[in-house]
C-alpha positions in Angstrom: 5.7 11.6 -5.2 3.1 13.4 -3.8 4.2 12.5 -0.1 8.0 13.4 -0.9 6.9 16.8 -2.1 5.0 18.0 0.9 7.8 16.8 2.8 10.3 18.7 0.4 7.9 21.6 1.2 7.5 21.3 4.9 11.5 21.5 5.4 11.6 24.5 3.3 12.5 23.4 -0.1 11.6 25.1 -3.3 9.0 22.3 -5.6 8.4 21.9 -8.8 6.4 18.9 -10.6 4.5 17.5 -13.7 1.4 14.8 -13.4 -0.6 14.2 -16.8 -4.0 13.3 -14.3 -4.3 15.9 -11.9 -5.8 14.4 -9.0 -6.6 15.6 -5.1 -3.2 15.1 -4.3 -1.6 17.7 -7.3 -4.5 20.3 -6.3 -3.5 20.5 -2.9 0.1 20.8 -3.4 -0.7 23.8 -6.1 -2.7 25.6 -3.2 0.6 25.4 -1.9 2.7 26.8 -4.6 4.0 24.3 -6.5 4.1 25.3 -9.7 2.7 21.8 -11.3 2.9 21.4 -15.7 0.5 19.0 -17.1 2.5 18.0 -20.2 5.6 16.6 -19.1 7.5 18.0 -21.7 9.7 19.9 -20.0 9.1 23.3 -19.6 9.3 23.9 -15.6 12.7 22.4 -16.2 15.3 24.6 -15.8 19.1 24.7 -15.3 18.9 26.5 -11.7 17.8 23.4 -10.2 18.7 21.4 -8.5 17.2 18.6 -8.7 14.6 16.7 -10.8 13.7 13.9 -9.5 11.4 10.9 -11.0 9.3 7.8 -10.1 10.3 4.5 -11.2 7.5 4.3 -13.5 8.9 7.4 -15.7 11.5 5.9 -18.4 14.1 7.8 -19.0 13.1 8.4 -23.2 10.2 11.1 -20.7 10.8 14.0 -22.4 11.3 16.2 -19.6 13.5 13.7 -18.2 15.3 14.4 -20.8 15.5 17.7 -20.6 16.9 17.8 -17.1 19.9 15.3 -18.9 20.5 18.1 -21.8 21.3 20.2 -19.0 23.2 18.6 -17.5 21.1 18.6 -14.2 22.2 15.9 -11.1 18.6 13.7 -11.3 17.4 10.8 -8.7 14.4 8.3 -8.9 11.8 9.0 -5.7 13.8 6.1 -3.9 17.4 7.8 -3.9 16.0 10.4 -2.5 14.5 9.3 0.0 17.6 7.8 1.4 18.5 10.3 1.6 16.0 12.7 3.8 16.2 9.1 5.2 20.0 9.6 6.1 19.4 12.2 9.0 16.8 10.2 11.0 15.8 7.3 12.5 14.6 6.0 9.9 12.2 3.1 9.8 11.1 1.4 6.4 8.4 -0.8 6.5 8.0 -3.8 3.6 6.0 -6.0 2.0 4.0 -7.9 -0.4 1.0 -6.8 1.5 0.2 -4.3 4.0 2.8 -2.3 4.1 0.7 1.6 3.6 -1.4 0.5 6.9 1.0 -0.4 9.4 3.6 2.9 7.7 0.3 4.8 8.5 -0.6 3.3 11.8 3.1 3.8 13.3 3.1 7.0 11.8 -0.3 7.6 13.4 1.2 5.8 17.1 4.2 8.0 17.4 2.4 10.9 16.0 0.0 10.3 19.3 2.2 10.0 21.5 4.1 13.2 21.2 7.2 11.4 19.4 6.2 14.1 16.6 7.8 11.9 13.6 8.5 13.1 10.0 6.7 9.4 7.4 5.5 8.9 3.9 2.7 7.0 3.4 2.1 5.7 -0.2 -1.5 7.1 -0.3 -3.7 9.5 1.8 -4.2 9.1 5.2 -7.3 11.4 6.4 -5.7 10.7 10.0 -2.2 12.2 9.2 -3.5 15.2 7.0 -2.1 13.3 3.6 0.3 10.7 2.9 3.8 13.0 4.8 5.0 15.4 7.0 8.1 16.3 8.1 8.3 15.9 12.5 10.6 17.8 14.4 11.5 14.5 15.9 14.4 11.9 15.0 12.0 8.8 13.7 11.3 8.9 9.8 9.0 6.3 8.8 8.9 5.9 5.2 6.8 3.0 3.6 9.5 0.9 1.2 8.9 -0.5 -1.9 10.3 -3.6 -3.8 9.9 -2.4 -7.1 12.2 -1.6 -9.4 14.5 -2.0 -6.3 13.4 0.7 -5.1 13.9 0.0 -1.3 17.7 -0.8 -1.3 17.8 2.9 -1.2 17.2 3.6 2.0 19.5 3.5 4.9 16.7 2.0 8.0 17.9 1.6 11.8 14.6 0.0 12.2 13.3 -2.5 9.3 10.0 -4.2 9.3 8.4 -7.1 6.3 4.8 -7.8 6.8 5.1 -11.0 4.8 6.7 -11.7 0.8 5.2 -12.8 -2.2 5.5 -13.3 -5.8 4.7 -9.9 -7.3 6.4 -7.5 -9.8 6.8 -10.0 -12.2 8.1 -8.1 -14.5 11.2 -7.2 -12.9 11.3 -10.5 -10.8 12.7 -13.5 -12.1 10.7 -15.5 -10.0 10.1 -15.8 -5.6 12.8 -16.6 -4.9 14.8 -13.2 -6.4 12.2 -11.2 -5.0 13.3 -13.4 -1.4 16.7 -12.5 -2.1 16.1 -8.7 -3.0 14.1 -8.6 0.7 17.6 -10.3 1.7 19.5 -7.2 0.4 16.7 -5.2 2.2 17.2 -6.7 5.4 21.1 -6.4 5.1 21.6 -2.6 5.2 20.2 -2.4 8.3 23.2 -1.8 10.5 24.6 -4.5 13.1 22.9 -1.9 15.9 19.8 -1.7 14.1 15.9 -4.2 13.9 14.9 -5.7 12.2 11.0 -6.6 12.9 9.8 -9.6 10.9 6.3 -12.1 10.2 7.7 -14.8 12.7 4.6 -16.6 10.6 5.9 -16.5 6.8 8.6 -19.0 5.8 9.7 -16.4 3.0 10.7 -13.9 4.8 12.4 -16.3 7.3 14.3 -17.8 4.7 15.2 -13.3 3.6 16.1 -12.5 6.9 18.2 -16.1 8.5 22.2 -14.9 8.1 21.5 -11.2 8.0 24.0 -10.3 11.3 21.3 -7.4 12.8 18.8 -8.1 15.4 15.6 -9.8 14.5 13.0 -9.6 16.5 9.3 -12.1 14.9 6.0 -10.5 15.1 2.9 -13.2 14.8 -0.5 -12.9 16.1 -2.2 -15.8 17.7 1.3 -17.8 17.2 4.7 -18.1 19.0 7.2 -15.2 18.3 9.0 -12.7 20.1 5.7 -9.4 19.7 3.2 -12.1 19.4 -1.2 -10.9 20.0 -4.0 -12.8 21.1 -6.9 -12.8 19.3 -10.1 -12.3 21.9 -12.7 -11.7 19.5 -13.7 -9.8 16.8 -17.0 -7.5 16.6 -18.4 -6.1 13.1 -15.4 -7.1 11.6 -12.6 -5.7 13.9 -10.3 -7.3 15.8 -8.6 -7.2 19.9 -6.5 -9.0 21.0 -3.9 -9.0 24.3 -0.3 -8.0 22.4 2.5 -10.0 24.6 6.5 -8.9 24.6 8.5 -12.2 25.0 5.9 -13.6 27.1 4.4 -10.9 28.8 1.4 -9.2 28.9 2.0 -5.7 27.5 -0.5 -3.7 26.0 -4.8 -4.2 24.5 -5.7 -3.4 20.5 -9.2 -2.9 19.6 -8.8 -2.0 16.6 -11.1 0.5 14.8 -10.1 -1.4 11.0 -11.8 -5.1 9.2 -9.8 -8.2 8.8 -7.4 -10.4 10.8 -4.8 -8.8 8.7 -5.1 -5.8 9.9 -5.0 -7.4 13.1 -0.9 -8.3 12.3 -0.2 -4.8 10.8 -0.9 -3.5 14.4 0.9 -5.5 15.7 3.8 -5.4 13.8 3.4 -1.2 13.9 3.1 -1.9 17.8 6.6 -3.6 17.2 8.1 -0.2 15.1 6.5 2.4 17.7 8.2 0.7 20.9 11.2 -0.1 19.1 11.8 3.9 18.9 11.4 4.6 22.1 6.8 5.1 22.6 5.2 3.4 25.7 3.3 0.0 24.2 1.0 0.6 25.8 0.2 4.0 24.8 1.1 3.0 21.4 -1.7 0.9 21.5 -4.4 2.9 22.2 -3.4 5.1 19.8 -3.1 3.0 16.6 -6.9 1.1 18.5 -7.9 4.9 17.0 -6.9 4.2 13.5 -9.4 3.9 10.9 -7.2 3.3 7.7 -5.9 4.7 4.5 -7.8 6.0 1.8 -8.7 3.6 -0.7 -8.2 0.5 2.0 -11.9 -0.6 2.1 -13.1 3.4 2.6 -16.4 3.6 2.6 -17.6 5.8 -0.5 -21.4 6.3 0.4 -25.1 4.9 -0.9 -26.9 3.7 -4.2 -30.0 3.1 -4.2 -29.5 1.2 -0.2 -26.7 -0.4 -1.6 -23.7 0.2 -0.4 -20.5 1.2 -1.6 -17.2 0.9 -1.1 -13.6 1.3 -3.1 -10.3 -0.6 -1.8 -6.8 -0.1 -3.8 -5.7 -4.1 -3.5 -4.3 -5.9 -6.7 -3.2 -9.1 -6.3 -5.0 -12.5 -5.1 -4.2 -12.4 -1.6 -5.6 -9.0 -1.2 -8.3 -9.6 -2.6 -9.3 -12.4 -0.3 -8.3 -11.1 2.6 -10.3 -7.7 1.4 -13.2 -9.4 0.8 -13.4 -11.0 3.9 -12.6 -8.8 5.9 -15.6 -6.3 3.7 -18.5 -9.8 4.9 -17.7 -9.2 8.2 -17.7 -5.8 8.6 -21.3 -5.4 7.0 -23.1 -9.0 7.1 -24.3 -7.7 3.0 -26.9 -9.3 1.1 -24.9 -9.8 -1.6 -21.2 -8.6 -2.1 -21.1 -7.4 -5.3 -17.0 -7.5 -6.4 -15.9 -5.2 -9.3 -12.9 -5.6 -10.4 -9.8 -3.8 -12.6 -7.1 -6.1 -13.2 -3.6 -4.4 -12.7 -1.2 -4.9 -15.7 -1.2 -8.0 -18.4 1.4 -9.3 -17.1 0.2 -9.8 -13.5 -2.7 -11.0 -14.2 -0.7 -13.8 -16.3 1.3 -14.7 -13.9 -0.8 -14.9 -10.6 -4.0 -16.0 -13.1 -4.5 -19.1 -10.7 -4.4 -16.9 -7.4 -7.5 -14.4 -9.7 -9.3 -17.6 -10.7 -10.0 -18.0 -7.0 -9.7 -15.0 -4.6 -13.1 -14.0 -5.1 -14.7 -17.1 -3.7 -16.2 -14.1 -0.8 -18.4 -12.6 -3.6 -21.7 -13.5 -5.3 -20.6 -12.1 -7.7 -17.1 -10.4 -9.4 -17.9 -7.6 -12.5 -14.5 -8.1 -14.4 -13.4 -4.4 -16.0 -10.5 -4.8 -18.9 -7.5 -4.8 -17.9 -5.2 -1.4 -16.5 -2.2 -1.3 -19.1 1.1 -0.5 -17.0 4.1 -1.1 -18.9 2.9 -4.2 -20.5 3.9 -4.9 -23.6 2.4 -5.5 -26.9 2.8 -9.1 -26.5 2.1 -9.5 -23.1 -1.6 -7.8 -24.2 -1.9 -10.4 -26.6 -1.7 -13.3 -24.2 -4.4 -12.4 -21.6 -8.5 -10.9 -21.5 -10.5 -10.0 -19.0 -12.6 -12.7 -20.8 -10.0 -15.2 -20.5 -9.8 -14.1 -17.0 -13.7 -14.4 -15.9 -13.6 -18.2 -17.8 -11.8 -19.1 -15.4 -13.0 -17.8 -12.6 -16.0 -19.3 -13.6 -14.5 -23.0 -14.4 -14.1 -22.6 -9.9 -17.3 -21.9 -9.8 -17.7 -18.6 -8.9 -19.9 -16.1 -11.0 -18.3 -13.2 -12.9 -18.9 -11.3 -15.8 -16.7 -9.6 -18.0 -17.9 -5.8 -18.8 -15.3 -4.3 -20.1 -15.5 0.1 -19.9 -16.8 1.2 -17.0 -20.0 2.8 -18.6 -21.6 -0.6 -19.2 -20.6 -1.5 -15.8 -22.1 1.6 -14.3 -25.0 0.5 -15.8 -24.9 -2.7 -14.6 -24.8 -1.8 -11.6 -27.9 0.8 -11.7 -30.1 -1.8 -12.4 -29.4 -4.5 -10.5 -27.5 -2.7 -6.7 -30.7 -3.3 -4.2 -30.9 -2.9 0.0 -28.4 -4.0 1.8 -26.5 -4.6 -0.6 -22.6 -4.4 -0.3 -20.0 -2.9 -4.0 -17.1 -3.1 -3.6 -14.5 -1.9 -6.4 -11.3 -2.9 -6.2 -7.9 -2.0 -8.0 -5.0 -0.2 -8.4 -6.1 1.5 -11.7 -9.1 3.9 -11.6 -12.3 1.9 -10.6 -12.4 4.2 -8.1 -14.0 6.0 -10.4 -17.0 3.5 -10.9 -17.6 4.1 -7.1 -17.9 7.9 -7.3 -19.7 9.1 -9.9 -22.3 5.1 -8.7 -22.5 7.3 -5.5 -22.8 11.0 -7.0 
């Protein structure tokens, strides 16, 4: 929402909004003259507003949204307005269960560095891009496309990228087949003369795009694909590779972000840049200099000789890939992972994955579950103590410390020179790392 607000400001729109919990994004918007309410009671709603936009996380019962309806104002969800903005430009929509923020940022950075002057909205803050959004003078609009609430069905992309498809957001999807069908609907939004760039190594992605009529190109690492990168090695967890298009060498990547999964993300971003007319070699050089999205393996600081890192991962696959990349990047004496599960429903439905994804950590410290959109029934169905038992039963070491104060006390008492402490989760767990280094 803050990214879209910034983009609308860049276009000359008059923007106001609300956010109960002030943060860096709201402070930056306020500095630009945006009126921001903390109450969401409707005090900024008036008859002269042209449009009221809400995120999918805000229910219709919200007092501010109710006030907008009482005035008869035009309303839209975030993704609907994003689709309207995209319809005016060459839309590049990047979707997938994992990696979409990083891939979107990489593509936008590659285009920007190569002089294409794109517009973009990324679901996170990107220091090298000056934030998470921008309204450029070029024809391209690169946007992260989220599958939650089927939001990405509102977009109008000419180029659609799909990083991967796994079970997630099972509070709004029935099962994995339902998710695959939703991605199929997204892919069908691409016109016949458009392009779909898809993970050729992901069976679920292949299934989703099988019957789509638009042109399709596959992307992979160390596997046959239209766009394929051959791994050449790694240093401190950061990979390098040679990129081939239709078996012809077109570029080389030498990443500045850790993890082999990011070599795939970079290849997909490079393919997206090329689809928009950017030279592949120049885009690869730019993407190689990309240093990451905030809260994606982000260095927070030091505490008593221990390195503190923060990450947004909240799905077992993301946690597993992140911990492996961090171990390769830092070669720590011990890796201590502080995890705050996000949603009771996600924790319960993906518990088998959560029970095994901490293998690269010497110890997992599990906080209480961050409740979002959970019913009382879901809250009663699982808790962090039960998750810890499942993790320990898989020969991994975990402990449950319910609140942040207890976790901070434990880390202060046990952190040693050479340790790596990573806070991970989509909730407020980042506060622990910040408070620790402070």
